[in-house]
N, C-alpha and C positions, 0 to 999 in steps of 0.2 A: 477481387473476389471476396465476398463476405461469407463467413460461416457462422450461422446462428449458434449462440452458446447460452445456456440457461444457468446463471450463477445461483449457488445456494442462497436461500433467503437471507441468512445472517450476513453473508458476504455482500450481497446486494444492498442490504440496509446500511451497512457500514460505509460502503462506497458512496451511496446516495448522501449520507451525512457529510462526507468530505466535500462533495461537489455541490452541496446545497439543493439537492432534489427533494421535494416535499413528499410526505406520506401520501397526500392526495394524488400527486403525479404517479406514484407507484401503483396506487389503486386503479387509476385510469388505464394503465397498461396490463391490468390483471395480476398484479403482484401484491395482493392484499396481506399475505403473511409477512412479506418483507416490509410492508407499510406499517403493520403492527409493531414489528421489531424496531423500526425507525422511530415510531412514537415512544417506545420504551427508552431508546437511546437518548431521545430529546428530553426525557423527564428530568426534573431537577436531581442533582446528585444526592445520594443518601449519605447518612452520617458515616457509613463504613468506607465510602470513597473519599479520596483525598484530591481535591481540585488542584490542578497544576502538576500532579505527579506525572512522570514520563509515561506511565501506562495509560493515562487518560487522554493522551493525544489522539484525536480521531484519525489522523492520517496513519499513525503507527498501528492503531487497531485495525484499520481497513487493510493495510498491507499484510499484517500478521494473518488476518482471516483469509486473504487471498492466497498467501503462501501455503496455508493449511490445505487448500484445495489441489495443490500441485502434487505430482508424483514425487517420490523421494529423489529420483535422479534429476528431475527438472528443478526442484527446490534447491538441491545442492549446487547446481550450475548457477542459478540466480544468486545465491548467497556468495558463491565464489566470485562472480562478477562484481557484486557490491563491495566485497572486501578488497578489491584491487585499488591501488592509489589512483586518484583522479588524474586525467590527462591535463597537461597545461594547454595554453592557447594554441600551440602548434600541433596538438594531438599526441604528443609524446608524454610518457610518464616522467616524473622527476628523475627516476633512476636512469632511464634511457638518456635523458638530457645531460645529466652529470657524466655519464659514461662517454658521451661524444665530446664533451669539453675536455676530459682527461686525455683522450686520444689526440685531440687537436693541439695540446700543449707540447 
């Protein structure tokens, strides 16, 4: 089941930048404001911006913009999940794996 969602123009422009959707493609689907914002994002960096700075990473910017559209509760849950240690290949976290090893000894 698909539920149509209209992303804010700035969010859509940043997401389009990350996945290499062109401004023309956005215009073709009726998102001309997002296309204009995408054109601005694609403009050469100004003297005030520092290329290579962590903030200039397009993926980080897109995720940050998307997080800003979430309710505080949902945003908190997303950030909680991100802060959890990654699961190893068996799907267990490192602490769960170490705990089982100690019990087996």
